[in-house]
Residue, then its C-alpha position, 0 to 999 in steps of 0.5 A: m914645894r916638891d913632891s918626891r918619893k925618893d926624898f920621901l924614902y930618905l926621910a922615912l927609912p933608916l937605911l937610906a939616911v946615911v951620914l959618914l962621920t969620918g975624920d976629914f968630914f968632921r974636921g971640915r965641919i969644925l973649921a967652918e964654924t965660929d971661934e965659939t965652937y972651938i972653945e966649946i969643943e976644947r971644953f968638951g975635950q978637957a972634960l973627957d980627959t979629966v974623967r978618963e984620968e981622974y975618975v975612981d975606976p977606969v972607964p972605956s972611951k967608948k962608954l964616955v963618948d956614948g954617954a956624951i952623944t946620948g946627953m947631947l941628943g937628949s937635950l934637944d927634944q924628947h924624940s931625938s936620941y942616940l941608938s946603940a948598935d943593938r937598939y938600931q938593929r931592933l929599930e930596923t927589925d921593927t920598921r921592916g916588920e920581919f926578922e929571921g928566927i923562931g918566933i917567940e916572945i921571951y922574958l926573964d922570970d924571977r930566977k933570971i931564966p928566959t921564959v916563953a911569953q908566947p909563941l907567935p901563931g904560925t911560926p916555927a916555935f908555934r909549929e914545934g909546940l913551944l908553950a907560954g911558960d916554957r923555961i929555956i934552960e939551954v940554947d945549943e947546950k949552953p946554959t942560959r940562967g943569968v945570961d943577959l936577955n939580949e944575948i939570949v935573943k942573939m943566940i936564938k935568932g939566926p938565918k932562916g933554914t938553920k937550926v937551933v936546939l932549945t932545952i926547956w923545962r915545962e912545969n905540969g901543974p901548981e906542984q911544979t913538977g915537970q919535964r925536961l924537953t929538947k926541941t930542935i927548931t928550924r929558923g924561918l922568916i918571921e913577920l910581925q903583924s901590924v894589921l889585926a882583928a879584921r872582921v865584919l860586925p853586925d849590920d855589914i860594918g867592917y872593923i880593922r885595927v892597925m897597931d903601928f906603921k911598918e913597911h908592909t902595913a899598907a899592903d896588908l891593910r889593902k888585902e884586908l879591905e878588899d876581903l871585907e869589900e867582898k864580904g859586903i861591908q857598907s861601912l868601916i871602923l878603922d881603929l888607931r887607938f894605942n897606935p904609937g906611929g911608925l914610918l912616915k911612908a907607911a902613914v902616907d900609903v895607908s892614907d892613900l887607900f882612903l883618899t881620891k887620887g891627887a889629894l894632899v896627905v901631909y907636908t913637912r917643913g924643916r931647917n933645910d930645903k931637902d926637908d920641905l916635902e909634900f905627899r899626895s895620894l897616888r892611887d884611887e881609894v879602895a872603898p869609895g863611898t864607904l861610910m867611915v869612922v876612925l877611933v883614936n885616943e891619947g895613945s894615937a901618935s905620929a904616923s897614926e895622927i897623919v892618917t887621922g889628920a888627912l881623913k879628917d881634913h878631907g872629910r873622908a871619915v868621922i873621928m871619934g874618941i879622945k884627943t890624940f897625943g900630938k906628935a908632929s915631928v919627923q925623925t931621920v936616922y943617921p947611921l954611924p960607922d960602928r952601926s950605932a945611929l943618931r935619931l934626929t928631929t929634922a922637920y915638922y909635919y902639917t895636915p892638909n889644912d895647914v895645921n901643926i898638931n905638935e903638942k896639941g893633938i887632933e880633936p875628935d869630931i865626936a868625943v867619947p871620954m873614958s876614965k883612966s881605969e876604963i882606958e887601962t881596961l880597954q888596953r888589956k881587952l884589945y891586947v887579948q883581942d889582938k892575940g886572938g882572944a881567950e880561946a887562942l890563949r887556951n890553945g897556946g897553953h896559957a895558965e887557966e887563971e890567965i884565960e879566965a882573966a881574958e874571958k872577963l876582959e872580952e865581956m867588958p864593954d868598949v864604949q867607943l866602939d859601941d858608939a861608932v857602931r851606933l853612928l854608922r848604923a844610924h847613917e846607914i838607916l838614913r841613907k836607905v830611907t833617903e834612897r827609898e824616898v828618891d825611888d818612890 
């Protein structure tokens, strides 16, 4: 079994997994196959020709081939899929955790007008005073009503340092009177946060929530951990609830922060030898000896399960909450010449104790069950918390009823977090008592 960071990046990062499906390559692959493959390729060609010639309306060949590839990958497993050029570009943006633009989340309202859901804090849009509910009626003097949302996003995004002019309609109240405003905004580099809500709870308990795993997640988490260490935390809660995963590399790097040097984090097994890899911690942990709880639920999947499995198998943390989702497969992204891509399952991963959790999940050490309604309420509560709470919504210009709903959510209990705090508090009391008895 190999330990290779180069192969690791190849496995985890989309841009490095390149397959050139040129004519000679493709023909060479077909020639190497059996007569059965010839028969199936011929059958596909006949179906394609029949649809092109006999379907009631003309259909572009690209649409037919895109549909065929989509169906082919969809027949393999639920995680393999075809990525159109737009979807592939969004995937690259998500995994990098940054893009160039103005920093707003938008949606189409019931009149098909792009509307600001919120400006991201600290971004050009935030500094220029865009508010939630602002309707974008023009971009660079081009009307937006009825335009596809992806096209509007493309119009607003652009290289940092360039300018975009937004014409917005801002309503002043329930009577829907308002004003037309023009905002000239200089685009910048927008960073998407994955490490949120780091703070110190009573009794010197640190709390950090990780939303997903991007390229910079481990570096951001290290900074937050070091800051909490300076504030004197004695224990830590790592919240991975509703964390759907992300990059394998990011999961290994995050585990690296909590394990001793050389500890096995995860290993993979695939059809090809190049996919048989193992990954170990390369550095000493950031906060050795700190008591630790990891919070998980059925929304914790993939990369978050790698971290959970590593910390559980090495006895580094108590796992608390609800059984995780159970996704132990690794997808490699293979770009195609037209900037679309194949996202293909190429391996399964195993925890340090040789456990494949695919479709099984990780059982918590301490189960804290919740009803469906409680889980939905918790998800909304964490969303408000991630956005900075009701006060941040108020400062962002959100509607009063939305702020009142956020305030009610903030008051709702988080039974899993409360149980984690009680556990760490009890352990700290026991440790202090033991240390005093030894001193005596």
